[in-house]
N, C-alpha and C positions, 0 to 999 in steps of 0.2 A: 568566492570561488577559490579553488586550490591554485597554488602558485605555478603548477606545471603549464598553465596557459600562457606563460611568458615565452615558451618555446613551442615550436611546431610539434604536433603529435608524433610520438615515437613510432618506429616502424612496426612494433608489436601491436600497437593500437589499430593499425591499418590492415595487418595480415591475419591477426587472430580471429576476427569474425568469420572469415572463410574457413579457417582451421576448425572452428567450433561446429561448422556444418558437416564436417567429414563423418562423424558417427551416424548421420542420417542416411548414409549410403548402405548401411546394414540394418537389419531388424533383429536385435538380440532377443533370445528367449528369456523368460523370467528366471530360469535357472542358470543362465550364463552370467555369473556375477562379475567376471572380468570385463566384459563389454558393457555391462550395466554401470560398473564403476567408472569406466571411461566416459560413458554418456553423462553420468552425474557430474564429473569434472568439467566436461564440455559445457553443460548447462550452467554451472556456477560461473564459468568463464564468460559465457554469452551474456549472462545477467550483468556481470560487472562491466563488460564492454558496452552494453546498451546504455547503462547509466553514465559511463565515461564519455561517450559521444553525445549523450543528451546534455551533459554539463557543458560541453563545448558550445552546443547550440544555445543553451541557456545563457552562457556568458556573452554570446554574440547579441542576444536579444535584450539582456539586462533585466532588472527587477521591475515589477513582480512577475514578468513573463518567464524569467529563468526558473523559478521554483515551480511554476505551472507546467513547464516542459518536463521537468523531472518527475512531477507527480503523475502526469499523463503517461510518460514512458513506463513507469513502474506499474501503473494500473493496467495498461495494455498487456504487460507481461502476466499480471495476475489473472486477468480475464481469460487470456489464452490458456493458462495452466488449469483454471477451473473447468473451462469448456472441454479441454483435452481429456481431463480425468473423467468428466461426466460422460463423454462419448467413448472413452477408451477402455472402461472396465467391463467386467462380465455381467454386472447387474446395475440397474439405475442408481445413481448417486443423488438421491432426491434432496438430501440435506447438506450436500457439499458446499453449495453457494452460501447458504446461511452460516455454516460453520466457519467458512473462510472469511466472510465479511465481518462476522462477529469477532473472530480472532484478530483480524486486522485492526478493528477499532480498539480492542483491548491492548494489543501490542503497541499501537501508536500512542493512544491517550495515556497509557500507564507506563509501558516499557520505554518507548522512545522519548516521550516528554519527560518522564521521571529521570531517565539517565542524563538527558540534556540539562535539566534543572540542577541535578546533583553535581555533575561534573563542572558545569558553568559556574555554579555558586561556590564551589570549592576554590576555583581559580579567581573569580571576580567578586565574591561575597554576595552582592545583591545584583540580580538580573532585572533589566528594565525592558518592557515591550509595550506595544500599542494596545490599549483596551478596546478601541473601536474595531480594529480589524480582527483581533482574536475573539472578541465577544460575538461579532457577527458570524464568524466561522463556526463557533461552538453552537450558536442558535440553529444554524442550518444543519449541523451534525445531529443535534437533538431531534429536530423534526424528521430527518431522514431515517434515523435509527428507529424511531417510534413507529413511523408509517410502514417500514419494511420488515422490521424484526420483532416488534412487540405486538402491534395490532393484529397480525394474523392469528395469534394465540386466542383472541377474544371474539373473532367474527363467527357468525352462525350459519353462513351460506354453505359451508362445507364442514365435514367432520375432521377434527384434528387441527393442527397448527398450519393450515394451508389457506390460500386464497382461491376463490372461484376464478375461472378464466377472465371474466370481466374485471374482477378486483385486481388480478395480476397486471392486466393491461393498464388500469388506472394507476396502480402503485408504481409501475415502471415508468410511465409517462410523467408522473408527478416528480419522481426522483430525478429524471433527466431534466425537466424544466427548472426545478429548484437549483440543481447544480449549474445549469447554464446561466441562470440569473446571478448566482454567486460569482461565476467566472467573469461575467460582464461587469459586476461591481468591482471585483478585485483588479481587473486589468484596464478598465476604461473609465467608468463613472467615478469611482472613489479609490483609485489605486494608491493615493497618498496615505490612506489609512493602513496600508500593508507594507509601508517602507520603514526602514530603520531611522530613528531620530538622531543617533550619534553622528557627530560631524565627521569623525574619522572613520566612519563605517563603510564608506564607499570603496568598491573594489578598484584598486589602482592598476591592476594588471592590464596589459594591452589586449584588446578584443581580437578574436580570430578574424581573418579576412573572409570574403565571400567564398573563395575557393575552398578554404579549410572548412567552413561551415557546411557547404554543400556536400563535401566528401564525408563529413561526419554524419550528415543526414542519411546518405546512402548506406554507410556502415551501421547506422542505428537500425535501419530497416532490415539489413542482413542479420544483425544480432537478434532482432525480435523474431525473425523467421526461424532462426536456430533454436530459440527458446521454445517456440510453439512445437516444433518437430521433436525436440528432445524430451519435452514434458510428456508428449503423447507416448514416447517410447518407455518412459520411466513410470507412467501411471500405474500399470498393473503391479510392478515390483513394490511401489510405495504401499499400496493397499495390502499386498501379501505380507510385507514386513510388519505393518500395524496389526494385522490379524494374528500373525505368528507370536507377537509380543502380548497378545490378549489385551491390547489397549483399546480404549473406546474409539469408535469410528470417527468421532469429531477430531481426533488427533491428526487425521489426514489434512483437514482444513488448516489446522494450526501450523503444520509443517510447511504447507504451501505458503502461508502468510509469512512465516519466519524467513523462508528462502528468499522471497522477492523483496522483503523489506530490509535485508541486511545492507545493501548499498545505500539506501536512503538513510538508514540509521547512522552510517558513517558520515554522510553529508550533513545531517542535522546536528550530530555531535560536534563535528568540526566547526560549524557555525557558532554553536553555543560556547565552545572553548575560545573563539575569537571575539566573544562578547557581542555576538549578533543574534540575540535571542529571538528577535522578530523574524529573521530569516529562518531560524530553526523551527519556530512555530508555524510559519508559512509552509515549510516543507512537510511537517508532520500532519497538521490539520488539513492541509490541501490534499495530501495523499489519502487521508481517511474519507474526505468528501468525494474525491474522485472514485475511490473504491466503491462506495455505495451508489453514487450518481451514475456510474457507467457499468458497474458489474451487474446490478439488479436488472436494469433494462435489457442487458445482453443475455443473461441467463433466462429471463422471462421470455424473450423472443425465441431462444433456442428450445426452451421447454414447450412452448406452444407449437412451434413449427415441427419438432420431432415427437410431439405427444409424450413428453417425459413428465413424471411426477416431480413436483417442486415443493419442498417444505421450507417455509420462511420463518415461521413463528418460533421463538426461543422458549425453552423450558423455563420453569419458575426460577431455578437456581441461577441461570444465565441472565434472566431479567433483573434479578437482584444485583448481580455483579455489574451489569450495564448501568443500572440506575445509580449505584454507588460511584461508578466511574464518572458519569455525567455530573453528579452533584459535586464531587471533589474537583473536577476540572473547572466547573463554574466558580468555585471558591478560590481556586488557584489563580485563575485569570482575571478575577474581579478587580484587583487593585492595580494591575499593571506592573507589579514588582513581585519578585519571588526569591526565596532563599533555599538552602539545601534541605530545610524541613519539608517543603512542598515536594521536592524531588524524592525524599525518602518515603513519604506517604504514597505517592504514585507507584513506586517500586514495590512496596509491600502489597498493594492491591494486585499488581502484576504477578508477584510471586504466588498469591492466593489463587489467581486465575490458572496459572500453570499447574499448581499442585492439585486443584480440584478437577482439572482436565484429565490428569493421569489417575487420580484416586477420586472418582466421582462419589 
């Protein structure tokens, strides 16, 4: 955890969550760029504050609960953004959940992991992590992505890359159950498999007291409320900007994923630079698992309840990129050691993902 936990939280960390809610008092038009810019700044501030207070709570709970709190906080933000955009646009966003979940997996497994491996290896030459924990997380991620993003392309109950209602319910329940089992293993049954081995790796900063932790919990909730409301305000403007640039609609999902993963990228990169690669991987892979395990059941429930179309199956090009990502991730994590070469490989795949998203 970062060193500012040695001191009580600054006044700005306590007051800014309420300030971030102020733009919610108005409803800017899609042509009012001044108010939209203010809402965007407030949204970024609310995301940062949410993760700031989540880190305080995480530091109070300790590992591996700490990384779980961060992953859940970020996933709640992402689910709120997806549902807000799905319900806030002028026409159904049937593929938004698929695009955002796929973008999150690609950004985390290639962008975040690649950046952490490259930066950490430049400073520490060889990075060491636990094969047991990272391998089990990757196995769960492979199963979840296949069930929710690949298999719908090949089912025959409905036309196109979609699930029938019964299949959606099954996929949503299985994703939730598998993620719940992973959390149980990570936090209770085999939590030692997800802890750092280095003797000097433990965080020596003083833990926040109960009063500070409860205050951060309240401010975390306020920050998340601000994120939900501001995202709903900005949803039409985001889609208009993407359409104006003649960019593919899937770019909306990538923008949402990049937005909510920025704070986590900072946390994972900081851990890698401190030679805590296991913590970095716990953050990254845990967030990817939480994204699928919680987002898919949530959007399935909303789609069935609101009678909205929901496309989950990936096109062939994206399936190739996903398969390449999972294969490379398996090879990277197989030995428990990594150098900057593995980081460079992941970043090249991430660059290909971004380029092909803009120039399909």
